[in-house]
C-alpha positions in Angstrom: -13.8 4.7 -30.4 -15.6 1.5 -30.0 -16.8 2.4 -26.7 -18.3 5.8 -28.1 -20.3 3.5 -30.8 -21.7 1.2 -28.3 -22.7 4.2 -25.9 -24.7 5.9 -28.8 -26.2 2.5 -29.9 -27.1 1.6 -26.4 -28.6 5.0 -25.4 -32.1 5.9 -25.6 -32.4 6.0 -29.4 -30.6 2.8 -30.0 -33.5 0.7 -31.4 -35.3 3.4 -32.9 -32.7 4.1 -35.5 -32.7 0.3 -36.5 -36.6 0.4 -36.8 -36.5 3.4 -39.0 -33.8 1.7 -41.2 -36.0 -1.1 -41.3 -38.9 1.1 -42.4 -37.0 2.9 -45.0 -36.0 -0.5 -46.7 -39.5 -1.6 -46.9 -40.8 1.6 -48.4 -37.8 1.4 -50.9 -39.0 -1.9 -51.9 -42.6 -1.2 -52.3 -42.1 1.9 -54.3 -38.9 1.1 -56.4 -38.2 -2.6 -56.8 -41.7 -4.1 -56.9 -42.8 -2.0 -59.7 -39.8 -2.8 -61.6 -40.2 -6.6 -61.1 -43.9 -6.0 -62.5 -42.8 -4.2 -65.2 -40.2 -6.8 -66.4 -42.8 -9.8 -65.9 -45.3 -7.9 -68.0 -42.7 -7.5 -70.8 -41.9 -11.0 -70.7 -45.2 -12.2 -70.8 -46.0 -10.0 -74.0 -42.9 -11.4 -75.9 -44.0 -14.8 -75.1 -47.5 -14.3 -76.3 -46.8 -12.2 -79.4 -48.9 -13.4 -82.2 -49.2 -13.0 -86.3 -51.2 -9.9 -86.9 -50.4 -7.9 -83.8 -49.3 -4.3 -83.9 -45.9 -3.6 -82.2 -43.3 -1.1 -81.4 -39.8 -2.1 -81.1 -37.4 -0.4 -78.7 -35.7 1.5 -81.2 -39.3 3.1 -82.0 -40.0 1.2 -85.4 -43.8 0.5 -85.6 -45.2 -2.4 -87.5 -47.2 -5.5 -88.0 -46.2 -8.7 -86.9 -46.2 -11.1 -90.0 -44.4 -13.9 -88.8 -43.2 -15.4 -85.4 -40.3 -18.0 -84.6 -38.8 -19.0 -81.4 -36.5 -16.3 -81.1 -37.5 -13.8 -83.7 -40.2 -11.8 -85.2 -40.8 -10.3 -88.7 -42.3 -6.9 -88.8 -44.1 -5.4 -91.9 -43.3 -2.0 -91.4 -44.4 0.0 -94.6 -46.1 -1.4 -97.9 -44.3 -4.7 -97.9 -41.0 -3.7 -96.3 -40.0 -6.4 -93.8 -37.3 -6.7 -91.1 -36.4 -9.4 -89.0 -35.8 -8.6 -85.4 -35.4 -10.7 -82.0 -38.3 -10.9 -79.8 -36.3 -9.1 -76.9 -36.3 -6.0 -78.8 -40.2 -5.5 -78.9 -41.0 -2.8 -76.3 -45.0 -2.9 -76.4 -48.0 -4.0 -78.4 -49.3 -0.8 -80.2 -52.7 -1.1 -79.4 -51.8 -0.8 -75.4 -49.8 2.2 -76.2 -53.1 3.7 -77.6 -54.9 2.5 -74.7 -52.4 4.5 -72.3 -53.2 8.0 -74.0 
């Protein structure tokens, strides 16, 4: 069994299969892993730079205006003085950015 494996690897196409595997790994990294890392970096930057007066959307889809920011929480004014306190990590994106994407 081991001899058959060595014969298949040692044949004419031995290195080409390794090269093809390497190319597939690079393509996978470029198209799948790198964009996800960029998205996570942008999300982290947004949550760190959020400030009073910004319009934001939560992960749950709640739209509101930020009225107070602390180290880990944000207070959103969602409608006519109705305020909720949420974690910064539950903010999805800035509302003005969402409007610009459309």
